[in-house]
C-alpha positions as CSV (number, residue, x, y, z in Angstrom):
1,X,0.3,14.5,24.7
2,X,0.5,17.0,21.9
3,X,1.7,15.7,18.5
4,X,4.4,18.4,18.2
5,X,5.9,17.4,21.6
6,X,6.0,13.7,20.6
7,X,7.7,14.6,17.3
8,X,10.2,16.6,19.2
9,X,10.9,13.6,21.4
10,X,11.5,11.5,18.3
11,X,13.9,14.0,16.8
12,X,15.8,14.1,20.1
13,X,16.0,10.3,20.1
14,X,17.3,10.2,16.5
15,X,20.0,12.7,17.5
16,X,20.8,10.7,20.5
17,X,21.2,7.7,18.2
18,X,23.7,9.6,16.1
19,X,25.6,10.5,19.3
20,X,25.6,6.9,20.4
21,X,26.9,5.5,17.1
22,X,29.5,8.2,16.8
23,X,30.9,8.0,20.3
24,X,30.1,4.6,21.8
25,X,30.1,2.2,18.9
26,X,33.9,2.7,18.2
27,X,34.7,1.4,21.7
28,X,32.0,-1.2,22.0
29,X,32.2,-4.9,21.2
30,X,30.0,-6.5,18.6
31,X,27.6,-7.8,21.3
32,X,27.5,-4.4,23.0
33,X,26.7,-2.6,19.6
34,X,23.8,-5.1,19.1
35,X,22.4,-4.4,22.5
36,X,22.8,-0.6,22.1
37,X,20.9,-0.9,18.8
38,X,18.2,-3.1,20.3
39,X,17.7,-0.8,23.3
40,X,17.5,2.3,21.0
41,X,15.0,0.7,18.7
42,X,12.8,-0.4,21.5
43,X,12.7,3.1,22.8
44,X,11.9,4.3,19.3
45,X,8.9,2.0,19.3
46,X,7.8,3.2,22.7
47,X,8.0,6.9,21.6
48,X,5.8,6.0,18.7
49,X,3.2,4.5,21.1
50,X,4.1,0.9,20.2
51,X,5.0,-2.3,22.1
52,X,6.6,-5.4,20.6
53,X,5.4,-9.0,20.9
54,X,7.4,-11.8,19.4
55,X,6.0,-15.2,18.5
56,X,8.0,-18.5,18.0
57,X,11.3,-16.8,18.9
58,X,12.8,-20.2,19.7
59,X,13.1,-20.7,15.9
60,X,15.4,-17.7,15.6
61,X,18.8,-18.1,14.0
62,X,21.5,-15.6,15.0
63,X,24.2,-15.9,12.3
64,X,24.6,-16.6,8.6
65,X,21.0,-16.2,7.8
66,X,18.9,-14.3,5.2
67,X,15.9,-12.9,7.0
68,X,12.9,-12.0,4.8
69,X,9.8,-10.2,5.9
70,X,6.7,-8.5,4.7
71,X,6.9,-4.8,4.4
72,X,4.3,-2.3,5.8
73,X,6.2,0.8,6.9
74,X,9.4,2.5,7.6
75,X,8.9,1.5,11.2
76,X,9.3,-2.2,10.2
77,X,13.1,-1.7,10.4
78,X,12.9,-0.6,14.0
79,X,10.5,-3.4,14.9
80,X,13.0,-6.0,13.6
81,X,16.0,-4.2,15.2
82,X,14.1,-4.2,18.5
83,X,13.6,-7.9,18.2
84,X,17.1,-8.8,16.9
85,X,19.3,-6.1,15.3
86,X,19.9,-7.0,11.6
87,X,21.5,-5.1,8.7
88,X,19.0,-4.4,5.9
89,X,18.9,-4.0,2.2
90,X,17.1,-0.7,1.6
91,X,16.3,1.6,-1.3
92,X,19.0,4.1,-2.2
93,X,16.8,7.1,-1.5
94,X,17.0,6.4,2.3
95,X,20.7,7.2,2.2
96,X,19.7,10.9,1.7
97,X,17.1,11.1,4.5
98,X,18.3,13.4,7.3
99,X,19.8,11.6,10.3
100,X,18.0,8.3,9.4
101,X,20.1,7.8,6.3
102,X,23.4,8.4,8.1
103,X,22.3,6.0,10.9
104,X,21.3,3.3,8.4
105,X,24.7,3.6,6.7
106,X,26.6,3.3,10.0
107,X,24.6,0.2,10.9
108,X,25.6,-1.8,7.8
109,X,22.6,-1.1,5.5
110,X,23.1,-2.1,1.9
111,X,21.6,0.5,-0.4
112,X,20.1,-0.7,-3.7
113,X,19.2,1.4,-6.8
114,X,16.0,-0.4,-7.7
115,X,15.7,1.2,-11.1
116,X,19.0,-0.4,-12.2
117,X,18.9,-4.1,-12.9
118,X,22.7,-4.3,-12.8
119,X,22.6,-3.1,-9.2
120,X,20.7,-6.1,-8.1
121,X,23.6,-8.3,-9.2
122,X,26.0,-6.3,-7.2
123,X,23.8,-6.5,-4.2
124,X,23.4,-10.3,-4.5
125,X,27.2,-10.7,-4.6
126,X,27.6,-8.4,-1.5
127,X,24.9,-10.2,0.4
128,X,26.3,-13.6,-0.4
129,X,29.7,-12.6,0.8
130,X,28.3,-11.2,4.1
131,X,26.1,-14.2,4.6
132,X,29.0,-16.5,3.9
133,X,31.0,-14.6,6.6
134,X,28.3,-15.5,9.1
135,X,26.4,-12.2,9.1
136,X,22.7,-11.7,9.3
137,X,21.0,-9.7,6.5
138,X,17.3,-8.7,6.1
139,X,15.4,-8.0,2.9
140,X,11.8,-7.1,2.1
141,X,11.2,-9.3,-1.0
142,X,7.8,-7.6,-1.8
143,X,10.0,-4.8,-3.1
144,X,7.6,-2.1,-1.7
145,X,5.3,-1.4,1.2
146,X,1.6,-2.5,1.4
147,X,-1.2,-1.9,3.9
148,X,-0.3,-5.2,5.6
149,X,-3.7,-6.8,5.1
150,X,-2.3,-9.2,2.5
151,X,1.1,-10.0,0.9
152,X,2.4,-8.8,-2.3
153,X,4.3,-11.3,-4.4
154,X,7.8,-12.1,-3.2
155,X,10.5,-11.3,-5.8
156,X,13.1,-14.0,-6.1
157,X,16.2,-12.1,-7.2
158,X,17.8,-11.4,-3.8
159,X,17.1,-15.0,-2.6
160,X,20.0,-15.9,-4.9
161,X,22.3,-14.6,-2.2
162,X,21.2,-17.4,0.1
163,X,21.5,-20.0,-2.6
164,X,25.0,-18.8,-3.5
165,X,26.1,-18.7,0.1
166,X,24.3,-22.0,0.9
167,X,22.8,-20.4,4.0
168,X,19.2,-20.7,5.5
169,X,16.4,-18.3,5.0
170,X,14.3,-17.2,7.9
171,X,10.8,-16.0,7.1
172,X,9.4,-13.3,9.4
173,X,5.9,-11.9,9.5
174,X,5.0,-8.4,10.8
175,X,1.5,-7.3,11.8
176,X,0.3,-4.3,13.6
177,X,-2.6,-4.3,16.0
178,X,-4.6,-1.5,17.6
179,X,-5.8,-1.1,21.2
180,X,-9.0,-3.0,20.4
181,X,-7.1,-6.1,19.2
182,X,-7.8,-5.4,15.5
183,X,-5.3,-5.3,12.8
184,X,-4.2,-1.7,12.2
185,X,-3.1,-0.1,8.9
186,X,-2.1,3.2,10.7
187,X,1.6,2.4,10.2
188,X,1.3,1.7,6.5
189,X,3.6,3.9,4.4
190,X,1.8,3.5,1.0
191,X,0.5,5.3,-2.0
192,X,1.2,9.1,-2.0
193,X,1.8,9.5,1.7
194,X,4.8,11.6,2.6
195,X,7.0,10.5,5.5
196,X,5.5,13.3,7.6
197,X,1.9,12.2,6.8
198,X,2.9,8.6,7.6
199,X,4.4,9.6,11.0
200,X,1.3,11.6,11.8
201,X,-1.0,8.6,11.1
202,X,1.2,6.3,13.1
203,X,1.3,8.6,16.2
204,X,-2.5,9.3,16.0
205,X,-3.3,5.6,15.5
206,X,-1.8,4.4,18.8
207,X,-1.4,2.7,21.1
208,X,-0.3,-0.1,18.8
209,X,1.3,-3.6,19.2
210,X,3.8,-4.8,16.6
211,X,3.6,-8.6,16.3
212,X,6.6,-10.4,14.9
213,X,6.2,-14.1,14.0
214,X,9.5,-15.9,13.5
215,X,9.1,-18.7,10.9
216,X,11.1,-21.9,10.9
217,X,14.3,-21.6,8.8
218,X,14.2,-22.8,5.2
219,X,17.1,-24.6,3.5
220,X,18.4,-22.6,0.6
221,X,18.4,-25.3,-2.0
222,X,19.3,-24.6,-5.6
223,X,16.3,-22.7,-6.9
224,X,15.8,-19.1,-5.8
225,X,12.2,-19.0,-7.2
226,X,11.2,-22.1,-5.2
227,X,12.8,-20.6,-2.1
228,X,10.9,-17.3,-2.6
229,X,7.7,-19.2,-3.0
230,X,8.3,-21.2,0.2
231,X,9.1,-18.1,2.2
232,X,6.0,-16.3,0.9
233,X,3.9,-19.2,1.9
234,X,5.3,-19.3,5.4
235,X,4.8,-15.5,5.9
236,X,1.3,-15.7,4.4
237,X,0.2,-18.5,6.7
238,X,1.6,-16.6,9.7
239,X,-0.2,-13.4,8.7
240,X,-3.5,-15.2,8.2
241,X,-3.0,-16.9,11.6
242,X,-2.4,-13.6,13.4
243,X,-5.4,-12.0,11.6
244,X,-7.6,-14.9,12.6
245,X,-6.7,-14.7,16.3
246,X,-6.4,-17.7,18.6
247,X,-3.8,-18.5,21.2
248,X,-0.1,-18.8,20.5
249,X,3.1,-18.6,22.5
250,X,4.6,-15.1,22.5
251,X,6.9,-13.0,24.5
252,X,6.6,-9.3,25.0
253,X,10.0,-7.7,24.5
254,X,10.9,-5.7,27.7
255,X,12.8,-2.5,28.0
256,X,16.4,-3.1,29.0
257,X,16.6,-4.1,32.6
258,X,12.9,-5.0,32.8
259,X,12.1,-8.5,33.8
260,X,9.6,-10.7,31.9
261,X,8.7,-14.3,31.7
262,X,10.1,-16.2,28.7
263,X,6.7,-16.9,27.1
264,X,3.1,-16.0,27.8
265,X,0.0,-17.5,26.2
266,X,-1.8,-14.6,24.5
267,X,-4.6,-14.1,22.0
268,X,-3.1,-12.4,19.0
269,X,-6.2,-10.7,17.5
270,X,-9.8,-10.5,18.5
271,X,-12.5,-8.8,16.5
272,X,-14.3,-6.3,18.7
273,X,-17.8,-4.7,18.1
274,X,-18.2,-0.9,18.8
275,X,-19.7,-1.7,22.2
276,X,-16.6,-3.7,23.1
277,X,-18.2,-7.2,22.8
278,X,-15.8,-9.8,21.5
279,X,-17.0,-11.5,18.3
280,X,-14.3,-14.1,18.0
């Protein structure tokens, strides 16, 4: 399929998302809005040549939880929403992105001006209020994207929201895998890549699998730095485990209406030689 045609499909899907939010969300219940978001995000992944596999989903919390994840790409947001729709904290620049920025605002995204230290305090208060009201919120504590091969240090500031609200933190690890079972950096939105360049790399790098590992919840405690370190350790262990391969229980997330078993025993990652021989 030509790249231009696939991009046109993505544009059409984004516009359909705007139509859905503008016309169906006002009449939908909270549960219906979540399902509409999840179904739309799953199709977004499919159009990008990606499927989603979730590991340890039984640990998932569905209310009053700060979700923290490693950050590789702009597609991470749709990966998490395809798993379980969750409002995000995002850099303020995204508000100005065509279509995407409007959709993000309508879906409860909190925009932060990272260059202003005072804005972090405002965000912490807003997050604490929303968490205390039983909402889910997701942050990327690395503060920027990476190639996904290793973690960047987790910043502790936004963990204060969980401490203030006395709510749990759920660490989540994202890893992308290519068709040969090797970790892929094709989705990475890093360095001087433009959004267009990143999209091209993602579309050319497929088919891909997005793996999401759901870590056990962490009690908030009283020290945001200790909490950040604990979350970083959980995500780091999950990333190394997925990079190293081996068997784990996982469930591939189906398209709406498609049946699947609750869990399947799968090999996460297997190194493959050029001739296709498995080396691990």
